[in-house]
Every structure is written in structure tokens, then in C-alpha cells.
C-alpha positions as CSV (number, residue, x, y, z in Angstrom):
1,X,-6.9,-19.5,-21.1
2,X,-6.7,-18.2,-17.5
3,X,-9.7,-17.7,-15.2
4,X,-11.2,-14.4,-15.2
5,X,-10.7,-12.9,-11.8
6,X,-13.3,-10.5,-10.3
7,X,-12.4,-6.9,-10.1
8,X,-12.2,-5.3,-6.9
9,X,-14.5,-2.3,-6.2
10,X,-14.8,-0.6,-2.8
11,X,-18.2,-0.8,-1.1
12,X,-17.5,2.4,0.8
13,X,-15.5,5.7,-0.1
14,X,-11.9,5.1,0.5
15,X,-10.1,7.4,2.9
16,X,-6.8,6.8,0.9
17,X,-6.2,5.3,-2.6
18,X,-2.4,4.7,-3.5
19,X,-2.1,4.1,-7.4
20,X,0.9,2.7,-9.4
21,X,2.0,0.5,-6.4
22,X,4.8,-2.0,-6.9
23,X,4.0,-5.1,-4.6
24,X,6.3,-7.9,-3.6
25,X,6.3,-10.8,-1.3
26,X,9.0,-13.1,0.2
27,X,12.2,-12.0,1.8
28,X,12.6,-8.2,1.6
29,X,9.5,-8.2,-0.9
30,X,11.7,-9.8,-3.6
31,X,8.9,-11.9,-5.2
32,X,6.9,-9.4,-7.4
33,X,2.8,-9.9,-7.1
34,X,1.9,-6.5,-8.9
35,X,3.7,-4.1,-11.2
36,X,1.0,-1.2,-11.0
37,X,-1.4,-2.3,-8.4
38,X,-3.4,-0.3,-5.8
39,X,-3.9,0.2,-2.2
40,X,-7.0,1.1,-0.6
41,X,-7.8,2.2,2.9
42,X,-11.7,1.6,2.9
43,X,-14.2,0.6,5.4
44,X,-11.7,0.1,8.2
45,X,-9.6,-2.3,6.0
46,X,-6.3,-2.1,4.0
47,X,-6.8,-3.8,0.7
48,X,-4.2,-4.8,-2.0
49,X,-5.3,-5.2,-5.4
50,X,-3.3,-6.3,-8.3
51,X,-2.2,-4.9,-11.7
52,X,-5.4,-6.3,-13.4
53,X,-7.5,-5.0,-10.5
54,X,-7.9,-8.4,-8.8
55,X,-8.2,-8.5,-5.0
56,X,-4.7,-9.9,-3.6
57,X,-5.2,-9.4,0.1
58,X,-7.0,-7.4,2.8
59,X,-7.0,-7.1,6.6
60,X,-8.7,-4.7,9.1
61,X,-6.3,-1.7,9.8
62,X,-6.2,-2.9,13.5
63,X,-4.2,-6.0,12.2
64,X,-1.7,-4.1,10.0
65,X,1.8,-3.1,10.9
66,X,4.1,-1.3,9.0
67,X,7.9,-0.3,8.8
68,X,9.8,2.0,6.6
69,X,12.8,0.7,4.8
70,X,15.9,2.5,5.6
71,X,17.8,1.7,2.3
72,X,15.2,3.2,0.2
73,X,14.6,6.4,2.4
74,X,11.1,5.5,3.0
75,X,9.9,5.1,-0.6
76,X,9.1,1.2,0.2
77,X,6.9,0.4,2.9
78,X,6.7,-3.1,4.5
79,X,3.3,-4.0,5.7
80,X,2.2,-7.1,7.6
81,X,-1.4,-8.1,7.5
82,X,-3.0,-10.4,10.2
83,X,0.4,-10.7,11.8
84,X,1.7,-13.2,9.2
85,X,1.4,-12.0,5.5
86,X,4.3,-9.7,4.7
87,X,4.3,-7.4,1.6
88,X,6.6,-4.6,0.2
89,X,4.9,-1.5,-1.2
90,X,6.5,0.9,-3.4
91,X,3.8,3.6,-3.9
92,X,4.3,6.0,-6.5
93,X,2.5,8.8,-8.3
94,X,1.6,8.9,-12.0
95,X,4.2,11.3,-13.2
96,X,7.2,9.7,-11.2
97,X,8.5,7.4,-13.8
98,X,9.8,10.9,-15.7
99,X,11.8,11.4,-12.7
100,X,15.3,10.0,-12.1
101,X,17.8,9.8,-9.3
102,X,17.1,11.8,-6.1
103,X,14.1,13.3,-7.4
104,X,12.2,9.8,-7.9
105,X,13.5,8.6,-4.4
106,X,12.0,12.2,-2.8
107,X,8.8,11.7,-4.7
108,X,8.4,7.9,-3.6
109,X,9.4,9.0,-0.1
110,X,6.6,11.7,0.2
111,X,4.0,9.0,-1.3
112,X,5.0,6.6,1.3
113,X,4.9,9.2,4.1
114,X,1.3,10.1,2.8
115,X,0.2,6.3,3.1
116,X,1.8,6.0,6.5
117,X,-0.2,9.0,7.8
118,X,-3.5,7.7,6.3
119,X,-2.9,4.4,7.8
120,X,-2.0,5.8,11.2
121,X,-4.9,8.1,11.2
122,X,-7.3,5.5,10.2
123,X,-6.1,3.2,13.0
124,X,-6.4,5.9,15.6
125,X,-9.8,6.9,14.4
126,X,-11.1,3.2,14.5
127,X,-9.4,2.9,17.9
128,X,-11.3,5.8,19.4
129,X,-8.1,8.0,19.8
130,X,-8.7,11.7,19.2
131,X,-6.5,13.1,16.4
132,X,-5.6,16.7,15.9
């Protein structure tokens, strides 16, 4: 039997939680590491949590860069943690799997946009940049 991994529990109230996140690594995020994980922005960190609730990776938001993928219309976000660890994040919502085609891409794009906005705001807040 496999080892029991410790479940991640945020120590502070998250400013953002992305659920049902497909995560991958490698070239273009093609190696899946979580089918239904979570992404937290909490305590000044971006935290990636696997399908079973295990901690996959974390980094201070000041060390996180992101890029939208043009071929998914922004529904998949590539993030780099600490300048070297790269992940693809397909952030969805609970009802998204019931949708198909353009509606599914649009909803994914909306979830990706919300994540990017939250990350950017948290980076600005921690850097002391005033936000509107």
C-alpha cells in the first residue's frame, strides 16, 4: 500500500480558491499530475494541491509568473513558480463539465481570467502598489 500523504489545509483565509483544476507539468503541461486539484492564494503564496488534497507545490506570489495559452483562449494558464517549476492549470467550475464546445471554453476562460486577476492583485498588494 502507498504512503498516506498529509492533506493541505490553509493556515490563513485564502484570497482565492480555484477548484476542479487540471494540472500538468512538462512540455506544454502534457504530463498530468492532478485531474481535480485546487489552487490557493493564501498567506502571500500560490499553493497547488492535488486531487487527493496533497500539497504538490507552493511559492511566494512574488516568485510566480503566468502566461495565458492562446490556443485555449485563456482557459489554461501556464505558471512558473520560483523561476523554474512550470505547471499548466486548467481552472474550471463545478458545473462546467455539463457544458460543451464554445460555452465550455468561455466558462474556462472566465475562470482563468478570475485566477489571473486575483494573482495580479495579490502580487500588487504585497508589493505595496495601490489598487483601485
